[in-house]
C-alpha positions, 0 to 999 in steps of 0.5 A: 147090307150093300146096294138096293137089298140093303135099302129094301131090308132096312125099309122092311125092318122100319115098317115092321118095328113101326107097326109093332111099337103101335101094338106095344102102346104107341098111338095107332098109325104112329109107330114113328113120326118124327115130327109128332115125337119131336113136338111131344119132347117140346110138350114134355119139356114145357115149350108148349102146354098142349096137355095131350101131346107131352112126352120124351119120346125115347124112340127119338133118342134111340134114332140119334144114338143108333146112328151115332153108334153106326157112324162111330163103328163104320168111322163115318163120324165126323164133326162138321157144320157152319152151312147157313145155320139160321136159314137151316133153323127157320127152314125147319120151323117151316117143316114142323109147321106143314107137318102139324097141319097134316098131322105127320112127317113124311114117315108117318104119312107112309105109315098112315097109308099102310094102315088104310088112312086114304087121307095120305094120298093128298099128303103124298101128292102134295109132298111130291109137289113140294119136292118138285118145287125144291128140285126146281130151285136145285136146278137153278143152283140153290145151295146153303153154302159149304160146311166145315170141319169142326172139332170133334167134341162138337159133333158129340154134343148132340148125342150127349144131350140125347143121353141126358134126355133119356136119363131125365125121362127115366128120372121122371123130375116134377118140372117135366110134362107127361100126358095123361090122355090123348097121344102123348099117353099112348106109348110103348114101354121105355126100354123097347121104344128106346131099343127100336129107336137104336135099330132104326137109327142104326139102319137108317144111317147105314142105308141112308134112308130118307123119305125126301131123298127118294122122290128127289133122286127119282126126279133128278137122276132116275135112281130109285134106290132111296125109293125102294126104302120107303116102298118097303116101309109101306108094303111091310107096314101094310102086311103087318097092320092086316095081321094085327087087325089094325088095318082100316080103309077109308077116309073118316075116323082115322086116329090122329087125322083129319079129312081136309084133303087140301090142308093135308095136300098144302101142309106136306107141300111145305114139308117137301119143299123145305126138306129138299132145301135142308137136304133131307126130311126130318128122320134124315135130320136126326140121323145126321145129327147122330153122325156129328153134323151140327147143321142138322143138330140146328135143324132138330132145334128148329123142329123142337121150336116149331112143335112149340110154335104150332101148339102155342099159336094154335097152328097144328091141326086136330081130327076136327081139321086145320085151324084158321091160324094154321091155314094162314101160317102155311101161306106165310110159310110159302112166302118165307120158303119162296124168299129163301129159295130165291135169294139162294139160287145163284143162277136166278140172282145172277140172271137178274143182276 
């Protein structure tokens, strides 16, 4: 699968699997949601106590391991890291807070629109606006410095951790938490969810699928390669949602969603901006971590902690809308992003000096 044909096929398969996962038990319009699933894992490990979103999602383990298998097969696995890990951790916390104010990652944003949720239009507008801001700073020389080759075993650590998480899920020891109601209790069978993650992880590694990268490349280089991937996800999810009777066009009453357009916009503005600075969307960070990139593994840990923070401090939105704490957090996160963007943009610093 090379070139545009490959990314279209990959996106189509991702869209199809996402809808099938909903049919098999996942929450509506949430066949995949990296932010939501990582948040659920944080809850399953007891890092937050929001009882309706606690479960070790095997889709996440599958994504990482699928990428690891594909990268190893194609001799693309490479242990590397050391590029501003603390800054990446903070950026990933910001990504999660923004995503949970909207109630979805960029992938779920597209899947929500494919299911008829028009609230996603405001999120897409914010997402694109955030990417434009991030691209502005890229043009001003933003970078988080180079990474370095690491011992090969270092690259194996994160995939191994995901194997361990899956074993824990199967063993279900008493110290894990499992939702008995709400989105965390809606789940596809374990082995099917793992297989879905493995397929999507492998395809995403091969095609370099990235929600942020598609828009960024269109802005910077007029290159629609990655953009075609998430367009394919949208089209196929729309078709299959119609076929299964899941499609519900409108703003009101959408599953795990709220109708506050302003905060849908602003939440995803944070996600777009921070993800450009990180070099990829939450899905892409999981895939890169599976390829041996410890910087992306740090980003995933940041998302895990961000999910816990969002629920422990009442920042995450609900179908009733965003919380006051969440709105304040969006403002604080925007200031954090501005500071990080400015201080790491060499042309802005040079001109100031």
